[in-house]
C-alpha positions in Angstrom: -47.5 -30.2 16.5 -45.4 -27.9 18.5 -43.0 -28.6 21.4 -44.7 -28.9 24.8 -43.8 -30.2 28.3 -45.2 -33.6 27.3 -43.4 -33.6 23.9 -40.1 -31.6 24.4 -38.1 -30.2 21.5 -35.6 -32.5 19.9 -34.2 -30.3 17.2 -33.3 -26.6 16.9 -34.9 -26.5 13.5 -38.7 -25.9 13.7 -39.1 -27.9 10.5 -37.2 -31.0 11.8 -38.8 -30.7 15.2 -42.3 -30.6 13.8 -41.7 -33.7 11.7 -40.2 -35.6 14.6 -43.8 -36.0 16.0 -46.4 -38.4 14.5 -49.9 -38.9 15.8 -50.7 -42.7 15.9 -53.7 -42.3 13.5 -51.1 -41.8 10.7 -50.1 -45.5 11.0 -53.4 -47.1 9.9 -54.0 -44.3 7.4 -50.8 -45.3 5.6 -50.7 -49.0 6.2 -54.3 -50.3 6.0 -54.6 -49.3 2.3 -51.1 -50.6 1.7 -51.9 -54.0 3.2 -55.3 -54.2 1.3 -53.5 -53.2 -2.0 -50.8 -55.9 -1.5 -53.4 -58.6 -0.8 -55.6 -57.5 -3.7 -52.6 -57.5 -6.1 -51.5 -60.9 -5.0 -55.0 -62.4 -5.6 -56.1 -60.5 -8.6 -53.0 -59.8 -10.6 -50.4 -62.3 -9.5 -52.9 -65.1 -9.6 -52.3 -66.6 -6.2 -55.0 -68.7 -4.6 -56.5 -67.8 -1.2 -54.9 -70.7 0.7 -51.4 -70.0 -0.4 -52.0 -66.2 0.1 -53.0 -67.0 3.7 -49.9 -69.0 4.3 -47.6 -66.4 2.8 -49.5 -63.6 4.8 -49.0 -65.5 8.1 -45.3 -66.1 7.2 -44.8 -62.4 6.6 -46.3 -61.7 10.1 -44.0 -64.1 11.7 -41.0 -62.6 9.9 -42.1 -59.1 11.1 -42.3 -60.4 14.7 -38.7 -61.6 14.6 -37.6 -58.4 12.8 -39.2 -56.3 15.6 -37.4 -58.2 18.3 -34.1 -58.2 16.4 -34.2 -54.5 15.6 -35.1 -53.6 19.1 -32.4 -55.8 20.7 -29.6 -54.8 18.3 -30.0 -51.6 16.3 -32.3 -49.7 18.7 -30.0 -50.3 21.7 -26.7 -50.0 19.8 -24.5 -47.1 20.8 -21.5 -46.8 18.4 -18.2 -45.9 20.1 -17.8 -42.8 17.9 -18.2 -39.1 18.5 -21.6 -39.2 16.9 -22.7 -42.5 18.5 -24.6 -41.1 21.5 -26.5 -38.6 19.3 -27.4 -41.3 16.7 -28.7 -43.6 19.5 -30.7 -40.8 21.0 -32.4 -40.0 17.7 -33.1 -43.6 16.9 -34.4 -44.9 20.2 -32.9 -43.0 23.2 -35.6 -40.2 22.9 -38.2 -42.8 23.6 -36.4 -44.0 26.7 -35.9 -40.5 27.8 -39.5 -39.4 27.3 -41.5 -42.7 27.4 -44.8 -40.8 27.8 -44.3 -38.6 24.7 -47.4 -39.6 22.8 -46.2 -38.1 19.5 -42.9 -40.0 19.5 -44.2 -43.5 20.0 -44.9 -44.5 16.4 -42.4 -44.2 13.5 -42.5 -41.0 11.5 -43.8 -41.7 8.0 -40.4 -40.8 6.5 -39.0 -43.8 8.4 -41.9 -46.2 8.1 -42.5 -45.7 4.4 -38.8 -46.1 3.7 -38.7 -49.4 5.7 -41.9 -50.5 3.8 -40.2 -49.8 0.4 -36.8 -51.3 1.3 -38.3 -54.4 2.8 -40.6 -54.9 -0.2 -37.5 -54.7 -2.4 -35.7 -57.3 -0.3 -38.7 -59.6 -0.3 -39.2 -59.1 -4.0 -35.6 -60.3 -4.6 -36.0 -63.2 -2.2 -39.5 -64.4 -3.2 -40.0 -63.2 -6.7 -42.8 -61.2 -8.4 -45.6 -63.6 -7.4 -45.2 -64.6 -3.7 -44.0 -61.2 -2.5 -47.5 -59.5 -2.3 -49.2 -61.4 0.5 -46.0 -62.0 2.3 -45.3 -58.3 2.4 -48.9 -57.6 3.4 -48.4 -59.8 6.4 -45.1 -58.2 7.3 -46.7 -54.7 7.0 -49.7 -55.7 9.1 -47.2 -57.0 11.7 -45.4 -53.6 11.7 -48.7 -51.7 12.0 -49.7 -54.0 14.9 -46.4 -53.4 16.6 -46.6 -49.6 16.3 -50.2 -49.4 17.6 -49.6 -51.9 20.3 -46.6 -49.9 21.5 -48.7 -46.7 21.6 -51.5 -48.5 23.4 -49.4 -50.1 26.2 -47.8 -46.7 26.9 -51.0 -44.7 27.1 -53.8 -47.1 28.1 -54.4 -49.9 30.6 -55.2 -53.2 28.8 -58.1 -55.2 30.2 -57.0 -58.6 29.0 -54.6 -60.8 30.9 -52.3 -61.0 27.9 -52.5 -57.2 27.4 -51.6 -56.5 31.0 -48.7 -59.0 30.8 -47.4 -57.3 27.6 -47.6 -53.9 29.3 -45.7 -55.1 32.3 -43.1 -56.8 30.1 -42.5 -53.5 28.2 -42.5 -51.3 31.3 -40.0 -53.5 33.0 -37.8 -53.1 29.8 -38.1 -49.3 30.2 -37.6 -49.0 34.0 -35.8 -52.1 35.2 -34.3 -54.3 32.5 -33.1 -52.2 29.5 -30.9 -55.1 28.3 -33.8 -57.6 28.2 -37.5 -57.8 27.4 -37.1 -56.6 23.8 -40.4 -57.8 22.4 -43.1 -55.1 22.2 -46.1 -56.7 20.4 -45.1 -60.2 21.6 -43.0 -61.8 24.3 -42.4 -64.9 22.2 -38.9 -64.2 21.0 -37.7 -63.1 24.5 -38.6 -66.7 25.6 -36.9 -68.2 22.5 -33.6 -66.3 22.9 -33.5 -66.1 26.7 -33.9 -62.4 27.1 -36.9 -62.4 29.5 -34.8 -60.7 32.2 
């Protein structure tokens, strides 16, 4: 994908600029097979029962939800007081606030999402061990996929459900009125818990 008025150039390098854009279909192409494989491995190879797998899967989803909120509130909105701080912030999240309608920069590029997938799997493997990690990480990864696709959806479509409309309003207020509040994207739960509703 090339630069266009709706998706302006970020980098002078054509190579870097091309890979700064990701169509949203890439997310399920990568993560649906990964989630299925993790669940299958937990059930077939690690010997986990269905009940425990469901509990671990749900726990992984909850941990993703908190991770999403925490990353958005802290890292995505952090501007280091250094010569490179503004540029780092722009590359990580500022580009999205500058061009919120850029449909090719709303989901994480695969280089980032796959790296986070592998790093988080490593952390969960250390914390949970070789048996429980599989369904837990499947839930975490499905949570990530839901976040990325929800983010795309609420920027480019008008939800029909009451909850979807509330979620879109919540996120648009974060963009255009309360940049220091309303950090939840796929859920408003943690903003209520931590008092950042705005």
